[in-house]
N, C-alpha and C positions, 0 to 999 in steps of 0.2 A: 504492501500499499504506499501509496505518495506519501512523503511528510506533512502534514498539514499546516496551512496557511493562516493567518488572524487577520479579518477586517475589520477595520477601527472607524467609526462613522462620526466624523467629525465635522459634516458640514451644516449643523443645525445651528442658528445664533442664538439661542438662549433665551428667548422673549421674555421670560418671568425674571430671570436672574439679572438681564438688564446689560449684556457685553458677550464677549465671546470667550465665553468660560474656561473653553478647551485649553487657550493658551494662558490664561491665568495661571501666577508661579506662587503654589501653595506650601512645598516643603522647604526645611529650613535652609536648601542652597538653591534655593529659585523653582525648585520642582513644579511642572505639573500632575494631573493626574494621570495623564498619558504617560506619561515619564516611568512611573510607579507601574501601571499598567504594562509595560514595555518589558520593563525589567521582569515582573514575575509572567510573563508570555515568554520570554526569553530562556528565564530559569527551569519553566515548564519543558522547552524543548521547542520550540516554534523557530521556525528558523527564513522564514517567508510573511512581511509585513503589508498590507495592502489597505492606504490611507483613502477613505473618502473626505474629498473636501472642496473647498470653493474656490474660485480662479481668483476671487476678490481676495484672499488673505494667502495666496501660495508660495509666496515669496516668506512673509512673516513664519509661515508653518513650517516650511523648511529647514529655516535656520535656529528656529525655538526649538524643535522636535525631531527630525526625519534624520536632520545632519547629525545626530548624537550618535544614532544606531546604524546607518547605511552599510558602513564599514564589517558590521558586525551581522547584520543579517541581509538579506535580499530586500530591497524596499522598492517598493510601486505606488503611483499616486494617480488616484482617477477622479475625475470631477462630477459633483450632482450639481445640477443648477435646475432652473424650474424649466428650461426647456431643452434639458438633456435627451436627446431621444434614445430611444429604444428599437433594434431592427425588428420592423415588420409590425410595428405598432402606430397609430394616427396620435400623435402626441399634440397635436394642434389646439391650443387653448386660450381662449382671449381673456385679456385682465389677471393672468395669475403671477405672482409675484415670488413665490416660497416654492421648494423643492417638493417632489409629493410623497416624500418620506419614506421609513426603512426600509419597505420593500424595493422600493426605485432604487435606493443606494444600493441594494445590494446587486440590482440589476447590470447598475451600470460598471460592475467588476468583473463581469461574464468573459470580457476577454484574456484577463491576465490569471483568473482565477479558474485553474485546471484539474483541483485535487480537492481534496475534505478540508472544510474551513471553519473556524470559528468566528461567530461577529460579537461585537463590542461596542456599547457606545464611548467615545471619548471622555464623555466628563464624568462618568461612574467609576468609583473605587469598588473594586471585586475582589480584593483578596488572594492571596497565593493559591488556597486550596481550590476556587475555582479554576484558576487556570491549570493546573495540575488532574482533577477530573476529566475537564473538556479535552485536556489532551489524550489522555488513555483513552475516552470513548474515540476521538478520530482516528485513533492507529490502530484500533484493535476491533472497534465495534460499529462502528457506522456504515453504512451502504444504502442503496437506493430505496430502502421500505425501512431505514431504522434513524433516525435523525434523533436529536437530543437538546436538551436544556439545561442550564444550571440556575435553580429556584433557591429564593432566599424565605427566610421567616419573615413574614410583614413586619413583626413587631423589629426587625432589624434594620429596616428599609426607611423609615419615618424622617422627618422635618419637625424642628423643634419651632420653626419659624412658620407655617402655614400647611396649607393643604399640598397632598401629593395624589398623583394619579397612578394608580397600580393594575397590570394583567395579575387577577386573582385566578389563580389554578384549581382546578380540580383532578385529583391523580388517583389512580387504582393499580395497585399493584406495581408502582414506579412509573407507573405509565401515564403522560398526560390524557385526560379525558376532553379537558374544555377548559377555555381560557376567556374570562370576561374582563372588560375593563372596568375597574371602578375607579368614580374621580371624588374628588373633595374629601382624601382620607386624611383623618386626622386623631391622636390621641387625646380623649380628653380625661381626665380623673384616669382610673386604670384600664378603661376600656378603650377600643379602637372601632370608630364609625367610617361610614361612608355617607355619602348625601345624593340621592338621585333626582333631586333638585325640588323634590316635594317633602321628604323627612328622612331622618336618619336611620340608619340600619346597622346592628351590630355585625362584626367581622372578628373572626377568633385570632388571638394574637399570634399564632404561630401557623395562621394560614400561609400555604406556599404561595409566594409571588415571583413574576417572572421579571426580568431587571434588564431584559434585551440582552441575554447572553446565551447565545444559540449555537449547535455545531450541526451542520449541513453536509451533506454528499452532494459533490458536484451536479447530481442529476436534480438538484433544486431550480436550477435555472429554468427550465423547459414549464415547470411546473407553477414556478415565479410569474414567467413569460403568459400564460394560458389565465392565470389567476388576475396580473393587472389587465389583461385585456378586457375581461369581463367587467372589471372594476371602472375602468374608463368608458364602459359601454352607458353605465348608470352613474357615474360620479363628474363625467367629463367636462361639465359646463359650471361646475362647482369650483369657483378658485382656492377654496380652503379647504378642497378635500385630500386626504392624505391616505398613500395605500399604505400600510403598517404588516408587517412580519407576521402577526396575529390571526390577520384575516387568511394568510396562506394557510398558516398550522391549522388554523381550525378546520378549513377545508378539506385539507389533506386527511385529518383524523377522521371526519365524520365520513366521507368516501372511503375508508380503511385503505387507502393507498400507501401510508404510512402508520408506523407505530413512531411514537416520541416519547424516547428518556426521559425523565426528571431526575437528575442528578442535586442532592442539597449541599449547599455550601452551609460548613461550621460559621465561616466569618460575618462581622458586622459589613453591611455596605455603608460607603460614605458618598456624599455627592453634595454639588453645593446647587440643591433647584432655587434657593434665593440668596439674595447676597449678605445677608446673614449668616447663612449656614457657613460662611468661608472662615471665621474664626475657631468654630467647631473642627472645621478638617484642617486648619492649618496646625492646631493644638495636637490632634492626633499625629500629623506626620510628623512632629516635631518627638511625641514621645517614641513613634516607630523607631527614629535614628538613635535617639537616647539608650533603646533598651537591646538594639541591635539585629530592629528587626530587618533594616535596612541598611548599605551603608550610607553617609555622609561625606558627599554628594552620591545620588546614587549611579551619576558614571563617572 
């Protein structure tokens, strides 16, 4: 089996956060969250990295991120814009200003990804355990009928500074059965709730949630293209519609074409959904350096 690659989704602009958080320096020596993910991925065995970025910050991104690792691993950059075309699909859309979402972001990588691959967000800290588990899965178990994801306990993925949205998973015998996007999730007192627009509903603290850490076989690309074609047929005139990875995953699971293994991370997730999260994450990364969890500097 080919050595797997890692696709890092970094084309989003972080609207709630208020800036380009992918390049925010949060570690004690100026490290970004991507630096920690790259370190963990390379330690786990990944030797090929594909960055999905925007042309508008290509130069800045390369100087601050990719140039640090280009001598140690194979590095590719692909671009996701609102008008990035996918071969064979009608992408003509009026009034659109932002890219089509995470599913579209994977599709733009098809020309450079020919092997099993993992997918992560650039602005999420996943922890070492997740990369070890997904690398093992991609080198031993992935196939055209078996994909995977790393799940997190809901109570380890919240922000103290506002609501979050999470893909809440239903699992059975270690396999994903259903994933539902829940918005406005927040912890109040000792309980966690989500708001469906009308009222609050409780969620178990240990609910398994997706943080967009996936493991796919190359066979996912034709599935993605077919699913995106159907999505465009329904949503093409909506300038804000986004084609998310779980849309495809749900379709593949429900049709019985693919089983999706859920690996559970033991680690705490960290991210900067809101500007106020930055201080917490910087403190955590400082502690990581002090206790030897990471070298300081990372590179």
